[in-house]
C-alpha positions, 0 to 999 in steps of 0.5 A, spaced: 499 499 499 502 507 498 504 511 503 507 518 503 514 519 506 511 526 510 509 520 514 515 518 516 517 523 523 525 521 522 525 523 515 521 530 515 525 532 522 532 529 517 529 534 512 527 540 516 533 540 519 538 540 511 533 545 508 535 550 514 542 548 513 543 548 506 539 555 506 544 558 511 549 555 507 547 559 500 546 565 505 554 564 507 557 563 500 554 569 497 555 574 504 563 571 504 564 573 496 561 579 498 566 580 504 572 579 500 571 583 495 567 589 497 569 590 504 576 588 504 578 589 497 581 582 495 584 580 490 581 576 484 586 571 486 584 570 493 577 570 491 578 564 487 582 561 493 574 560 497 572 555 491 578 551 493 577 552 500 570 549 500 573 543 495 580 540 498 576 537 504 571 533 501 578 531 496 582 530 502 578 526 507 572 524 503 574 517 503 576 517 510 569 520 513 566 515 509 570 510 513 569 513 520 562 514 518 561 507 517 564 505 523 560 510 528 553 513 530 552 517 523 546 521 528 552 524 533 557 525 527 551 529 523 549 533 530 556 534 532 559 536 525 553 542 525 555 545 532 562 545 530 560 549 523 556 553 526 561 555 532 566 556 526 562 561 522 560 565 529 567 566 529 567 568 521 562 573 523 568 576 527 574 575 523 578 581 521 583 578 515 581 574 509 586 569 509 584 568 517 577 567 513 580 562 508 582 558 514 575 558 518 573 556 512 577 550 511 576 548 517 568 548 516 568 545 510 572 539 514 567 538 518 562 538 512 566 533 508 566 529 514 558 529 515 556 527 508 558 520 509 554 520 515 548 524 512 547 518 505 548 513 511 543 515 515 538 516 510 538 508 508 537 507 516 530 511 517 527 510 509 524 504 508 527 500 502 521 501 496 522 510 499 528 511 497 527 513 491 522 518 494 527 520 499 532 521 494 528 526 490 526 529 495 531 531 498 534 533 490 528 537 490 531 541 496 537 541 494 536 545 486 530 549 490 536 552 495 541 553 489 536 558 486 533 561 491 539 561 497 543 566 493 537 571 491 535 571 498 542 571 501 544 577 496 538 581 498 540 580 505 547 581 504 545 588 501 541 590 506 544 589 512 551 587 511 555 580 509 556 579 517 549 579 518 548 573 512 554 569 516 551 570 522 544 567 520 548 561 517 552 560 524 545 560 527 541 555 522 547 550 524 546 551 530 538 550 530 539 544 525 544 540 530 538 541 535 533 538 530 536 532 529 537 529 536 529 528 535 530 523 529 529 516 533 532 511 529 529 504 529 531 499 535 533 495 530 538 500 526 540 502 534 543 495 535 546 493 529 551 500 530 553 498 537 555 491 534 559 494 529 562 499 534 564 493 537 567 490 532 575 491 531 575 492 524 583 495 521 581 502 518 585 501 512 582 494 511 575 498 512 577 503 506 580 497 502 573 494 503 570 500 500 574 501 493 573 493 492 566 494 492 565 499 487 571 496 483 567 490 483 561 492 481 560 494 474 554 499 475 557 502 480 564 503 476 561 505 470 556 510 474 562 513 477 565 514 470 559 517 468 559 521 474 566 523 473 565 524 465 558 530 466 561 532 473 568 535 469 564 538 464 559 542 467 566 545 471 569 547 465 565 551 462 561 553 468 565 559 469 567 560 462 559 562 461 561 570 462 566 569 457 562 566 451 556 571 453 561 577 452 563 575 446 556 574 442 552 578 447 556 584 450 551 588 452 546 583 455 551 582 461 545 579 465 545 573 461 549 569 465 545 569 471 539 568 467 543 562 464 545 559 470 538 560 474 535 557 467 540 551 469 537 550 476 529 551 474 531 545 469 534 541 475 529 542 480 523 540 475 526 534 473 528 532 480 521 534 482 517 530 476 522 523 478 519 523 485 513 519 481 518 513 481 519 508 485 526 507 482 531 506 478 531 500 474 536 503 468 542 506 470 543 508 461 536 511 461 540 517 466 546 517 465 547 517 457 541 522 457 544 526 462 551 527 457 547 527 452 542 533 454 548 537 457 552 536 450 546 539 446 547 545 451 554 546 451 554 544 443 548 549 441 552 554 446 558 555 441 553 556 435 550 561 438 551 569 434 548 576 435 542 574 432 541 568 435 534 569 439 534 569 447 529 564 448 534 559 444 540 561 450 534 559 456 531 553 452 539 550 451 539 552 458 534 548 461 535 541 457 542 542 460 539 543 466 534 537 466 541 533 464 544 536 470 538 534 474 538 527 471 544 525 474 543 528 480 538 524 481 542 517 479 548 518 483 544 519 490 540 513 488 546 509 486 549 511 492 542 509 497 541 503 493 546 499 491 551 498 496 550 495 503 547 499 509 555 497 512 557 500 506 554 506 505 559 511 508 565 509 504 561 509 498 559 516 498 566 518 500 570 515 494 563 519 490 565 526 493 572 525 493 573 524 487 567 529 484 570 533 489 577 533 485 573 535 479 571 542 482 578 544 482 581 540 476 575 542 471 575 550 471 583 550 470 581 545 464 576 549 461 581 555 461 586 551 458 582 549 453 578 556 451 585 559 450 588 554 445 581 553 441 578 559 443 571 559 447 566 557 441 570 552 438 571 549 445 565 549 446 562 546 440 568 540 441 566 539 449 559 539 446 560 534 441 564 529 444 558 529 450 553 527 445 557 522 443 559 519 451 551 520 452 549 516 446 555 510 447 551 510 454 543 510 452 545 504 446 550 500 450 547 500 457 545 494 457 552 492 456 555 498 460 550 496 466 550 490 466 549 487 474 555 483 475 554 482 482 548 480 486 544 487 488 548 489 494 544 489 500 547 483 503 551 486 508 559 486 507 564 482 510 569 487 513 573 481 516 574 477 510 573 483 505 568 478 501 565 483 496 563 479 491 559 472 493 560 469 487 567 469 487 
């Protein structure tokens, strides 16, 4: 019998805390950028270090955080992480120097990197198996909505009051989010399993190798991770270069970059909302292949823009790219929840997070080099056509690429023997 996920008190509590901390995060991000540029008159190179401070903790610690999350109480990790981030954000309000601010941002995102695998693992423990897709799409809808609304509200509050005001709001949101999470009550069975795992004498490195072994022995996880790398890398290569392209094609329309970024966010939100009607994903190729194809159409299409192109064509291409982004986002998060066993979700999440976070640094650098070498329009065309090809291969040959090579991963991992493939 169908039932609403809103009747799951634990999930509603988790969702509320997640909404609060995510919204505050976007307030903070916009405020920090304004603080650096307008208040401190920081050099562009120094400003460029801000997203690096957001990405490096996940790159360095994501995989180890996954092992930690699988071995410890996930709820406590989330609560303490929120409180630590809340305190560090409060200190950031009173920071007088940009270099000290960068250090605090790094420490704060270190706590965030540790919490992400725990967050993925907790969802699986408070949501029934048949509700995983709905939980993923609801959290995804929240994430995409906050990406669109958060910067608008955060920028408005920062302009009306001050950057410190918006940063202080983020501090309060983290502290309150931690308090809300205290009301989650995992099922008795889950709590007992967690205590048993804490009592197991399993080496840290053994657990880490076990996580990688599971990913590499699962064709579905390996293929999906590779497609996730391709789409994420492409998005990061072109994301910062929209302004370069539009400044050449539409020099009088400086606002177009913002419109395109918003259209991509709206496209992602709409498709994630639509996917909430599904019960699950049976063919990953349709999601990852179509995602690559649509992002490729957007990217390649942008390469053919000229001064006479109608603006609705530009926005339409952006919406298509957003739909592709939403498909890939949903598939990755569903995959993390569904394919690994409960005991390995943290490790698999950490591996995915650290791998994709690395692309947030590599992507913009590669994009800049590519455009310097070929020119902005040609670079967009080459990247776009390549993605269309990769996506088409994923759709046409999905039964071969995503063929299940091991039993469904809901079977528990035998940590002591590192037995991932029970058919071996």
